[in-house]
C-alpha positions as a Markdown table, in Angstrom:
| # | Residue | x | y | z |
|---|---|---|---|---|
| 1 | Met | 0.0 | 0.0 | 0.0 |
| 2 | Ala | 1.4 | 3.4 | -1.0 |
| 3 | Ser | 1.4 | 5.9 | 1.8 |
| 4 | Glu | 3.1 | 9.1 | 3.0 |
| 5 | Gln | 4.2 | 9.7 | 6.5 |
| 6 | Gln | 5.7 | 12.9 | 8.0 |
| 7 | Met | 7.1 | 13.0 | 11.5 |
| 8 | His | 9.2 | 15.0 | 14.0 |
| 9 | Gly | 10.4 | 18.4 | 12.8 |
| 10 | Ala | 9.3 | 17.7 | 9.3 |
| 11 | Thr | 5.7 | 17.4 | 10.3 |
| 12 | Arg | 3.6 | 19.9 | 8.3 |
| 13 | Phe | -0.1 | 20.0 | 9.0 |
| 14 | Thr | -2.6 | 21.5 | 6.6 |
| 15 | Asp | -4.3 | 24.7 | 7.7 |
| 16 | Lys | -7.5 | 22.7 | 8.4 |
| 17 | Glu | -5.6 | 20.2 | 10.6 |
| 18 | Met | -3.6 | 22.9 | 12.5 |
| 19 | Thr | -6.8 | 24.8 | 13.3 |
| 20 | Ala | -8.6 | 21.7 | 14.4 |
| 21 | Ile | -5.6 | 20.5 | 16.6 |
| 22 | Asn | -5.4 | 23.8 | 18.3 |
| 23 | Glu | -9.1 | 23.7 | 19.1 |
| 24 | Val | -9.2 | 20.2 | 20.4 |
| 25 | Val | -6.1 | 20.7 | 22.5 |
| 26 | Lys | -7.9 | 23.5 | 24.3 |
| 27 | Glu | -10.8 | 21.1 | 24.7 |
| 28 | Ala | -8.5 | 18.5 | 26.2 |
| 29 | Gln | -7.1 | 21.1 | 28.6 |
| 30 | Thr | -10.5 | 22.0 | 29.8 |
| 31 | Leu | -11.3 | 18.3 | 30.3 |
| 32 | Leu | -8.3 | 17.8 | 32.5 |
| 33 | Glu | -8.8 | 20.9 | 34.5 |
| 34 | Asn | -12.3 | 19.8 | 35.3 |
| 35 | Lys | -10.9 | 16.5 | 36.6 |
| 36 | Asn | -7.8 | 17.9 | 38.2 |
| 37 | Asn | -6.8 | 16.6 | 41.7 |
| 38 | Gly | -3.7 | 15.8 | 43.6 |
| 39 | Lys | -3.3 | 12.4 | 42.1 |
| 40 | Val | -3.2 | 13.8 | 38.6 |
| 41 | Arg | -0.2 | 15.9 | 39.6 |
| 42 | Gln | 1.6 | 12.8 | 41.0 |
| 43 | Leu | 1.1 | 10.6 | 38.0 |
| 44 | Ala | 1.8 | 11.2 | 34.3 |
| 45 | Thr | -1.6 | 11.9 | 32.6 |
| 46 | Val | -2.6 | 12.6 | 29.0 |
| 47 | Ala | -5.9 | 14.3 | 28.2 |
| 48 | Gly | -6.9 | 13.8 | 24.6 |
| 49 | Thr | -9.5 | 15.0 | 22.1 |
| 50 | Val | -10.1 | 13.4 | 18.7 |
| 51 | Met | -11.9 | 15.3 | 15.9 |
| 52 | Asn | -13.7 | 13.3 | 13.2 |
| 53 | Phe | -13.7 | 15.3 | 10.0 |
| 54 | Lys | -15.8 | 12.7 | 8.2 |
| 55 | Gly | -19.5 | 13.3 | 7.8 |
| 56 | Gln | -20.2 | 9.7 | 9.1 |
| 57 | Gln | -19.8 | 8.2 | 12.5 |
| 58 | Ile | -16.7 | 6.3 | 13.4 |
| 59 | Met | -16.5 | 3.5 | 16.0 |
| 60 | Leu | -13.8 | 2.4 | 18.4 |
| 61 | Asn | -12.3 | -0.8 | 17.2 |
| 62 | Thr | -9.7 | -1.6 | 19.8 |
| 63 | Thr | -7.5 | -0.1 | 22.5 |
| 64 | Gln | -4.0 | -1.0 | 23.6 |
| 65 | Glu | -2.4 | -0.1 | 26.9 |
| 66 | Trp | 1.3 | -0.8 | 27.3 |
| 67 | Phe | 1.2 | 0.8 | 30.7 |
| 68 | Gly | -1.3 | 3.0 | 32.5 |
| 69 | His | -5.1 | 3.0 | 32.4 |
| 70 | Phe | -8.0 | 5.1 | 31.1 |
| 71 | Ile | -9.7 | 7.1 | 33.9 |
| 72 | Glu | -12.0 | 8.4 | 31.2 |
| 73 | Lys | -12.4 | 5.9 | 28.4 |
| 74 | Pro | -12.4 | 6.9 | 24.7 |
| 75 | Pro | -15.9 | 7.1 | 23.3 |
| 76 | Ile | -17.3 | 4.0 | 21.6 |
| 77 | Thr | -18.5 | 6.3 | 18.7 |
| 78 | Ile | -17.6 | 9.7 | 17.4 |
| 79 | Gly | -20.3 | 11.4 | 15.3 |
| 80 | Gly | -19.7 | 12.9 | 11.9 |
| 81 | His | -17.9 | 16.3 | 12.3 |
| 82 | Gly | -17.8 | 15.6 | 16.0 |
| 83 | Ser | -15.2 | 15.1 | 18.7 |
| 84 | Gly | -14.5 | 12.7 | 21.5 |
| 85 | Thr | -12.3 | 12.9 | 24.6 |
| 86 | Phe | -10.4 | 10.6 | 26.9 |
| 87 | Val | -8.0 | 10.7 | 29.8 |
| 88 | His | -5.1 | 8.2 | 30.3 |
| 89 | Arg | -3.0 | 8.0 | 33.4 |
| 90 | Ala | 0.1 | 6.2 | 34.6 |
| 91 | Pro | -0.5 | 3.3 | 36.9 |
| 92 | Ser | -0.7 | 4.1 | 40.6 |
| 93 | Phe | 2.5 | 3.9 | 42.6 |
| 94 | Pro | 2.9 | 0.4 | 44.0 |
| 95 | Lys | 3.5 | 0.0 | 47.7 |
| 96 | Ile | 5.5 | -2.8 | 49.2 |
| 97 | Pro | 4.3 | -3.6 | 52.8 |
| 98 | Gly | 6.9 | -2.6 | 55.2 |
| 99 | Tyr | 9.1 | -1.1 | 52.6 |
| 100 | Gly | 7.2 | 1.9 | 51.3 |
| 101 | Pro | 6.8 | 2.8 | 47.6 |
| 102 | Gly | 7.8 | 0.2 | 45.0 |
| 103 | Pro | 9.6 | 0.7 | 41.7 |
| 104 | Ala | 9.3 | 4.0 | 39.7 |
| 105 | Ile | 6.5 | 4.3 | 37.3 |
| 106 | Ala | 7.5 | 4.7 | 33.6 |
| 107 | Gly | 4.5 | 6.9 | 32.6 |
| 108 | Cys | 1.4 | 6.3 | 30.5 |
| 109 | Lys | 1.5 | 4.7 | 27.0 |
| 110 | Ala | -1.5 | 3.6 | 25.0 |
| 111 | Ala | -3.2 | 3.5 | 21.6 |
| 112 | Val | -6.6 | 3.4 | 20.0 |
| 113 | Ile | -7.9 | 2.4 | 16.6 |
| 114 | Tyr | -11.2 | 3.8 | 15.2 |
| 115 | Gly | -12.9 | 2.5 | 12.1 |
| 116 | Tyr | -15.6 | 3.6 | 9.6 |
| 117 | Tyr | -18.0 | 0.8 | 8.6 |
| 118 | Asp | -19.9 | 0.9 | 5.4 |
| 119 | Lys | -20.7 | -2.3 | 3.5 |
| 120 | Asp | -20.6 | -0.5 | 0.2 |
| 121 | Val | -17.0 | 0.7 | 0.4 |
| 122 | Pro | -13.8 | -0.7 | 2.0 |
| 123 | Gln | -13.6 | 0.0 | 5.7 |
| 124 | Leu | -11.3 | 2.8 | 6.8 |
| 125 | Gly | -9.3 | 3.0 | 10.0 |
| 126 | Trp | -7.3 | 5.5 | 12.0 |
| 127 | Leu | -4.7 | 4.7 | 14.7 |
| 128 | Leu | -3.6 | 7.1 | 17.4 |
| 129 | Ala | -0.8 | 6.2 | 19.9 |
| 130 | Trp | 0.8 | 8.3 | 22.6 |
| 131 | Tyr | 3.4 | 8.3 | 25.5 |
| 132 | Lys | 4.0 | 10.7 | 28.4 |
| 133 | Ser | 6.9 | 10.0 | 30.7 |
| 134 | Gln | 6.5 | 10.0 | 34.5 |
| 135 | Asn | 10.0 | 11.2 | 35.3 |
| 136 | Ser | 10.8 | 13.6 | 32.4 |
| 137 | Ala | 9.2 | 16.0 | 29.9 |
| 138 | Glu | 9.4 | 13.4 | 27.2 |
| 139 | His | 6.1 | 13.0 | 25.3 |
| 140 | Lys | 5.4 | 11.4 | 21.9 |
| 141 | Val | 2.5 | 10.8 | 19.5 |
| 142 | Tyr | 2.1 | 8.5 | 16.5 |
| 143 | Val | -0.7 | 8.1 | 13.9 |
| 144 | Glu | -1.6 | 5.9 | 10.9 |
| 145 | Ala | -4.5 | 5.9 | 8.6 |
| 146 | Gly | -5.8 | 3.6 | 5.7 |
| 147 | Leu | -7.7 | 0.4 | 5.4 |
| 148 | Leu | -9.0 | -0.9 | 8.8 |
| 149 | Glu | -8.0 | -4.4 | 8.0 |
| 150 | Val | -4.4 | -3.3 | 7.5 |
| 151 | Leu | -4.3 | -1.5 | 10.8 |
| 152 | Gln | -5.8 | -4.5 | 12.6 |
| 153 | Lys | -3.0 | -6.7 | 11.3 |
| 154 | Arg | -0.3 | -4.5 | 12.7 |
| 155 | Glu | 1.7 | -6.0 | 15.6 |
| 156 | Trp | 1.5 | -3.8 | 18.7 |
| 157 | Ser | 5.2 | -4.2 | 19.1 |
| 158 | Glu | 5.7 | -2.6 | 15.7 |
| 159 | Ile | 3.4 | 0.3 | 16.6 |
| 160 | Glu | 5.3 | 0.8 | 19.9 |
| 161 | Glu | 8.6 | 1.0 | 18.0 |
| 162 | Lys | 7.2 | 3.6 | 15.7 |
| 163 | Leu | 5.8 | 5.6 | 18.6 |
| 164 | Asp | 9.2 | 5.4 | 20.4 |
| 165 | Ala | 10.9 | 6.8 | 17.2 |
| 166 | Ser | 8.3 | 9.6 | 16.8 |
| 167 | Gly | 8.1 | 13.0 | 18.3 |
| 168 | Ser | 5.5 | 15.5 | 19.7 |
| 169 | Ala | 3.8 | 15.8 | 16.3 |
| 170 | Cys | 2.9 | 13.3 | 13.6 |
| 171 | Arg | 1.0 | 13.3 | 10.3 |
| 172 | Tyr | 0.1 | 10.3 | 8.1 |
| 173 | Tyr | -1.6 | 10.2 | 4.7 |
| 174 | Asp | -2.6 | 7.1 | 2.8 |
| 175 | Ser | -2.5 | 7.8 | -0.9 |
| 176 | Val | -4.7 | 4.8 | -1.8 |
| 177 | Thr | -7.7 | 5.6 | 0.3 |
| 178 | Gly | -7.1 | 9.3 | 1.0 |
| 179 | Ala | -7.4 | 8.6 | 4.7 |
| 180 | Ala | -5.3 | 11.0 | 6.8 |
| 181 | Ala | -4.5 | 11.4 | 10.5 |
| 182 | Ala | -2.7 | 14.2 | 12.3 |
| 183 | Ala | -1.9 | 14.7 | 16.0 |
| 184 | Glu | 0.2 | 16.8 | 18.4 |
| 185 | Ile | 0.9 | 16.3 | 22.1 |
| 186 | Lys | 1.9 | 19.2 | 24.2 |
| 187 | Asp | 3.6 | 19.0 | 27.6 |
| 188 | His | 2.0 | 21.2 | 30.3 |
| 189 | Gly | 4.3 | 20.5 | 33.2 |
| 190 | Tyr | 3.3 | 18.8 | 36.5 |
| 191 | Lys | 3.4 | 15.5 | 34.6 |
| 192 | Leu | 0.5 | 16.6 | 32.3 |
| 193 | Ala | 0.1 | 16.6 | 28.6 |
| 194 | Tyr | -2.7 | 17.6 | 26.2 |
| 195 | Leu | -3.2 | 15.7 | 22.9 |
| 196 | Gly | -5.2 | 16.8 | 19.9 |
| 197 | Ala | -5.8 | 14.6 | 16.9 |
| 198 | Cys | -8.0 | 14.7 | 13.8 |
| 199 | Phe | -9.1 | 12.0 | 11.4 |
| 200 | Asp | -10.1 | 12.7 | 7.8 |
| 201 | Cys | -10.5 | 11.2 | 4.3 |
| 202 | Thr | -10.0 | 13.2 | 1.2 |
| 203 | Asn | -11.1 | 10.5 | -1.3 |
| 204 | Ser | -14.7 | 11.2 | -2.5 |
| 205 | Ala | -15.3 | 7.5 | -2.8 |
| 206 | Phe | -14.8 | 7.1 | 0.9 |
| 207 | Lys | -16.4 | 10.3 | 2.3 |
| 208 | Glu | -19.8 | 11.9 | 2.4 |
């Protein structure tokens, strides 16, 4: 499958993507502020918002958590031209009876795949993965887009490697289907990060 991927400093969002990402990052910030408490400041936390540019509803296909857990789960569906939010947090500090805190927590690291289901056309999919370190300002995001069945066959170890090699911004365009994904994660200090992402399709055969 032919595709084009742009990452790290070379990432160039379209004006539409940049505007949307800035808007949804603000939405993610508001979400986390409304849920803020002492525990949030102790553990690495990512608040994310996903914008669906398609006119049709997309559905959550699967999630992957390398470490951490959702304290607000990603929505099962995101309506056409709508958005959905989630909050992901590093695991709680383990305690060893009689010895105090256990090993240091690495941070939070997870991924989601959304899909568009239509029996009349091939099914499209969008993948979003992220990482926020517990003990440093390191934060990363990775995206892919294209045929859902292709994304479903990806090994999570492969996705994790690509996430580890990525940076704070990522864009992916699949030239076969016209599916595109763009995302940026912004560190906010106090172990917090805000993530904004948008999913789209420019091929008229796959969009409304």
